[in-house]
N, C-alpha and C positions, 0 to 999 in steps of 0.2 A: 627210308637213307640209311644203306646199313654206316652202321656205324665207326670210330676209328679202330676200337678196340677188337670188335666182331672183324675187319680188314688184318688187322693181324697176327689173330689167332688164324685167322684162313691162309696168311701167308707164312705161318708156322708149322700149321700142316703140311703146308704147299710141301714147304724143304725137306717134312720129316719124311716124307710122302716119295718124293725126287731120288733123295736120298738110300730110301730099300729099294726103290726101283732101282737104281743103279748097280745096285751091291746084286740085288738076285740078276738082274740082267748075265754079268760077269762070268756065271755058269751056264747059260745058256751059248752067250756068244763062243763059249769053246766048246761048246757038243756041238754046234752048227757050221757047215763051210760057210764061209763069210758071204755076203754079199755086197755089191760096193755098185750103190745105190747112186754115187756121183757118174758112174758109168752110163745108170740106167740111163738118166738124165741128160745127159750130154748125147747119147744116141740118139734119145728122141730126137731133139734137140737141131742133130746134124741134118735131120729131114725134116726140118718147119719148112711151112708152102710147097712142099711137093707132093707131086700125085702119088708117091709110093709107089711107085710100077719096081722103083729099084729093087726092093728090099719084100716087096711078097706081092701076093697076084690080085692086081689094084681092079680085078672086074668083077670080084664080087663084094660083100659086106667085107671090108679088111680093117676093121677099127680092131676085134679081136687078136689078129694077126699084127697089125703092128706093135700092139704092148704086149706080145707073147715075143716079137722080136726084140725090142728095146729092152726088157725083162733079161735075156740070152745075152742079152751083150753085157750087162751084170752081171753075169755067173748063176744066175738065179737055172735050177733045176727044172725045165718046160717040160717034161716029158708027158704029163700029162694035163696040159695046158692044148686047143685044137683053134679053129676059125671060129669061133662064136664066143660071146659074153656069158653063156652059165658055165662053160668050163674055168673059167674065174671064180665064180660064184662058189663054184664046188670047190677048186682048189684051196680057199678060204676054210668052208667049213671043213675040210679032211686035215687040214695041218693046223687049226687054228687062230688061222690071222685074220678074219671075216672080226671089220668092227662097223659097228652101226654108226650112225654120223653123230646119236646123244653121245657124249663125255667122252668122245676120243678126240687126242690131236695127230692129224695126217699127217706123215713124214714126205718129204721129198723120194718117188719111185710107188709109194703105194698105187694101185690100181683104185681108179672112180669109177663104183657099178650106177648107170642111170636107167629109169624106168623109162618107156616109151611106147608108140603105140605098136598092138600086141605082146608087147612083154612088160608091163607095168612093177610086176614086183618083184621080189627075190626069190617067191616059190615058180614064178614065170621063168626067172635065166635071167631079166634085165634084159634091155634093148642094146646099150651102147656101152663103152667102156673105153675111159682114157686114161692120164695118168695125173699123178700131183707132180708139179715141175717145181715149184716150191709154194711153201708156206709166209708168209706174206706179214710185218710186224700189226699189223690194223685188223687182223683177222682173216683176209682173205687169201683164196688160195688162187695162182694160175695151174690151171689145166692145162698139158699137151696131150693130142689126141689125130688116131688117123683117121681118115675118111670124114671129116667133119667138113664137110659141103665139098667134097671130092679131095679134099687136100690135109696135109699136116697142118693142123693151127694150133693159136693156142688160145684160152678162154680163161678172163680173171673175172672174180670174185665170190660171193659168199657160194657155199656145194648147193642151195637150193637158185643163185641167180644164175648158174653154171647152168646147171638142169633148164633151167628156160629156156636158156639160149639156145640148148643143142635140143632139147627131147619137146620144150611146151611147158605152160606154165597148168598145165592138167593132172603132169607126171611130177611124181615126189623122188628124192634124191634119195638113194635104196644103203647106201654102205662103200664102205672101202678096201681091200684085202692088198695085205703087206707081203712083200717076199718071204717066202723061208730063208735063213739064215742072215739076216742084218744086225749089226754089230749096234748095242746101245750107244745112242749118243753121248760126247766126251761131256761130263758136266761139266756145267755152266760156269765161270770163275765170277758170274756177274747175281749168281743168283744169294738172294740177300737172308740175313738171320734174322731170326723174329723179332730181336730189339734193333734192329735199324729197320725195318721196312714201314711202309705208310702208303696211305691208300687216297684215290679222290672215285667221287661216282659221280656220274652222268645221269641225271633223271631223262634226259629227254632221248638220249640215245640208249638208256639203260646200258652202260658197258663199267663194267668198276675196273679198275686199273690199280695195280698195285707197285711201287716202286722201292726199290732196295741199292744201296752202295754196295756193290760188287767187291773185288781186287783192285788196289788202286784206287781205288774212291770213285770209279767209275758206277755209272747210273745206269742200271738195268728195270726191267720194265715186265709185266707180262697181265694181261688182260681177260677177263671171263664177260661173254657174251650173255649169261646163261644163269645172274644171280651163285656164281661161283661153281655149278656144277661140273664144267670146265675151265681151263683158261691154258690161254697161247702158248707156245714156247718163250724163255726171256728173252728177249731182246736188248741189246745196248742201246742207249737213246741218240748220245754221240761219242766216239772216242776220243774224241779230244778235250771232252770234260772230266776235270780232277777237284771233286769234291771232298768236303768235310764235313763230321759231325750227323748231325741228324737232320737233313734236307725235308721239309714238308711241303704239300702238293695241294689244292685246291678248288675244285669247282667252280668259276665263276658261271651261274645260271643264264643270265642276262647277259653276257659275250660271249656264252659259248666255246668258255677254253680252259683248260687247265691251267695251274698257274704254280709255277715251282718254283719255292723258295730257299736257295742254298746258298754257302757260304763257301770260296774259292781256296783251294789245299794251300795255295800259294800265298795271297796274303791277309785270308782269312775273310775277307769283305762281302758286304752283303749282294747278293745279285737276284735278279728276277728276272724268269724264260717264260711262254706263252706256246700252249700249244692248242692250236684250232681243227685238232684232228687225233684227241685222243693219245697226245705223246707218238705219232708218227715221226712228226717232226716238230722242232722249238725257234722261236724267235730267240736273236743273239743277247745274250745278257742286259741286261738293265740294271746301271746299278741302284740298289736300294730307298737311297734320298731320294735319287729321282721321279719314285714312283710314291713315295709316301701321300702328297697330297694328293691323289689319285686312287686311293686304297683305302685312306683311315676313315674307318667306323663303317665300311662296308660291308655288307653280309654276302657271304661264297656258298649255297646252298646249306646253309644253316650257322655258318663260319662267321668269326667277323672278326678280322684282322685291327689288332692291337697298335700302336708304334710306342717301341718305350724306349729308356735311354742310349745314348749311344749310337742311336739310329737300328736299332736292331727290330725285327720286324718279327709278329710270330703270331699263332692264329689264338685268339681267345674262345676258348672252349666253356 
């Protein structure tokens, strides 16, 4: 199990990396024409459940034509794109915007390249292309694409599970292609500093979750499904929460839940909130004194909770 010190070190490194990426991306943004990915996504969504005939030639395999059309609505120069998936692969290689699945966090508007019958690999050009509509807080992706069952449809899951739904389990998801000219995402106000970050580890799902307090005491979190090799974008757990001090989180292996211990910014009262889906959603706050009997002396993934004076709970390391 990753230690608290390890998780905090990872958090600090991630913050430094994010800061560097933000600074370097400004220069690239100034040099390239801006692409509006929100327009790409909204254009694609405007055709949801349609047969595509109003915007592309729907008498042929039109998945690439649909993705090309959506990119164009967002201001992308699509001169080199055509009616085949291969043109997206070549675009990514030519512009340095091809991303292998491992170690990359996809962004809305990215093209997703899938292997399939006759075209199972990147070298063969790929068999299907769709678009990232959204990246969800639980790490899944909502893909939207043309010529999926003859229509424009959405599919939600991991990249691999979307691949299985679209092309079958015998094929592999190949990678992402980003359009040129996408501005760097704005810095999140919930990216924590190293001294206010803490983590919880789900040994069953093998999910590492880092939490931190952003501006206004709002709770932010990011998760890794691959031992810290890559992390999801920072997300806000609940916009209404305003916390103080340094909250803490532990994972209850038996209850399969993350328990967050924190004090409210208004009155400093201790409360406990539970999440059974690695931080995607949380229960209402329960006053700390009401859960003392339940939690006293119980162990959570190697951490034992102890009751101190003043009805304050702390992890006992």
